[in-house]
C-alpha atoms as an extended CHARMM CRD file, in Angstrom:
* protein
*
        55  EXT
         1         1  MET       CA            182.0040000000       80.3480000000      216.4380000000  PROA      1               0.0000000000
         2         2  PHE       CA            183.1490000000       78.2590000000      213.4540000000  PROA      2               0.0000000000
         3         3  GLY       CA            186.5810000000       79.8570000000      213.8920000000  PROA      3               0.0000000000
         4         4  TRP       CA            186.8390000000       78.1310000000      217.3070000000  PROA      4               0.0000000000
         5         5  ALA       CA            185.7250000000       74.8570000000      215.8130000000  PROA      5               0.0000000000
         6         6  ILE       CA            188.3340000000       75.2300000000      213.1030000000  PROA      6               0.0000000000
         7         7  LEU       CA            191.0290000000       76.1740000000      215.5990000000  PROA      7               0.0000000000
         8         8  PHE       CA            190.3070000000       73.0550000000      217.7070000000  PROA      8               0.0000000000
         9         9  LEU       CA            190.3200000000       71.0100000000      214.5200000000  PROA      9               0.0000000000
        10        10  VAL       CA            193.7910000000       72.3300000000      213.5570000000  PROA      10              0.0000000000
        11        11  VAL       CA            195.0240000000       71.6310000000      217.0500000000  PROA      11              0.0000000000
        12        12  ALA       CA            193.7330000000       68.1440000000      216.7680000000  PROA      12              0.0000000000
        13        13  LEU       CA            195.4130000000       67.5230000000      213.4660000000  PROA      13              0.0000000000
        14        14  VAL       CA            198.7850000000       68.8590000000      214.7930000000  PROA      14              0.0000000000
        15        15  ALA       CA            198.4880000000       66.7990000000      217.8980000000  PROA      15              0.0000000000
        16        16  ALA       CA            197.6860000000       63.6860000000      215.9110000000  PROA      16              0.0000000000
        17        17  VAL       CA            200.7030000000       64.1940000000      213.6250000000  PROA      17              0.0000000000
        18        18  LEU       CA            202.9310000000       64.5880000000      216.6810000000  PROA      18              0.0000000000
        19        19  GLY       CA            201.5780000000       61.4620000000      218.2250000000  PROA      19              0.0000000000
        20        20  PHE       CA            199.5560000000       62.8530000000      221.1370000000  PROA      20              0.0000000000
        21        21  GLY       CA            196.3650000000       60.7420000000      220.6910000000  PROA      21              0.0000000000
        22        22  GLY       CA            194.5410000000       61.8150000000      223.8610000000  PROA      22              0.0000000000
        23        23  ILE       CA            194.9320000000       65.5180000000      223.2090000000  PROA      23              0.0000000000
        24        24  ALA       CA            193.8400000000       65.0480000000      219.5520000000  PROA      24              0.0000000000
        25        25  GLY       CA            190.7770000000       63.1440000000      220.5150000000  PROA      25              0.0000000000
        26        26  THR       CA            189.7660000000       65.8060000000      223.0400000000  PROA      26              0.0000000000
        27        27  ALA       CA            190.3350000000       68.5650000000      220.5880000000  PROA      27              0.0000000000
        28        28  VAL       CA            188.1800000000       66.8580000000      217.9220000000  PROA      28              0.0000000000
        29        29  GLY       CA            185.4510000000       66.2810000000      220.4410000000  PROA      29              0.0000000000
        30        30  ILE       CA            185.4840000000       69.9850000000      221.3930000000  PROA      30              0.0000000000
        31        31  ALA       CA            185.5370000000       71.0170000000      217.7180000000  PROA      31              0.0000000000
        32        32  LYS       CA            182.4980000000       68.7390000000      217.0550000000  PROA      32              0.0000000000
        33        33  ILE       CA            180.5120000000       70.2500000000      220.0370000000  PROA      33              0.0000000000
        34        34  ILE       CA            181.2700000000       73.7960000000      218.9820000000  PROA      34              0.0000000000
        35        35  ALA       CA            180.2770000000       73.1660000000      215.3690000000  PROA      35              0.0000000000
        36        36  VAL       CA            176.9010000000       71.6030000000      216.3750000000  PROA      36              0.0000000000
        37        37  VAL       CA            176.2080000000       74.4640000000      218.7170000000  PROA      37              0.0000000000
        38        38  ALA       CA            177.0990000000       76.9910000000      215.9260000000  PROA      38              0.0000000000
        39        39  ILE       CA            174.7320000000       75.2320000000      213.4590000000  PROA      39              0.0000000000
        40        40  VAL       CA            171.8780000000       75.0730000000      215.9730000000  PROA      40              0.0000000000
        41        41  LEU       CA            172.2990000000       78.7400000000      216.8170000000  PROA      41              0.0000000000
        42        42  PHE       CA            172.3690000000       79.6280000000      213.1310000000  PROA      42              0.0000000000
        43        43  ILE       CA            169.0830000000       77.7730000000      212.5000000000  PROA      43              0.0000000000
        44        44  ILE       CA            167.4160000000       79.3880000000      215.4970000000  PROA      44              0.0000000000
        45        45  SER       CA            168.4970000000       82.7320000000      214.4000000000  PROA      45              0.0000000000
        46        46  LEU       CA            167.3710000000       82.0850000000      210.9130000000  PROA      46              0.0000000000
        47        47  PHE       CA            163.8090000000       81.1430000000      212.0430000000  PROA      47              0.0000000000
        48        48  MET       CA            163.6340000000       83.9590000000      214.6360000000  PROA      48              0.0000000000
        49        49  GLY       CA            164.7480000000       86.5150000000      212.0280000000  PROA      49              0.0000000000
        50        50  ARG       CA            162.0390000000       85.4820000000      209.5790000000  PROA      50              0.0000000000
        51        51  ARG       CA            159.3100000000       85.3840000000      212.2370000000  PROA      51              0.0000000000
        52        52  GLY       CA            160.1620000000       88.8760000000      213.5550000000  PROA      52              0.0000000000
        53        53  ARG       CA            159.7040000000       90.7600000000      210.2640000000  PROA      53              0.0000000000
        54        54  PRO       CA            156.1230000000       91.5100000000      209.0940000000  PROA      54              0.0000000000
        55        55  LEU       CA            155.3290000000       90.6910000000      205.4650000000  PROA      55              0.0000000000
């Protein structure tokens, strides 16, 4: 999932360099959303994995 966030960030950087402000802003927004979702899913899986194993 971080791969998608990095891809959209690279698209945003290229679009910003070429002068496409609207596309760059949209790509950065998408990258931020995907990064936050990935972090939240990682934290959830971390807690669920620890809870599922007996000590």
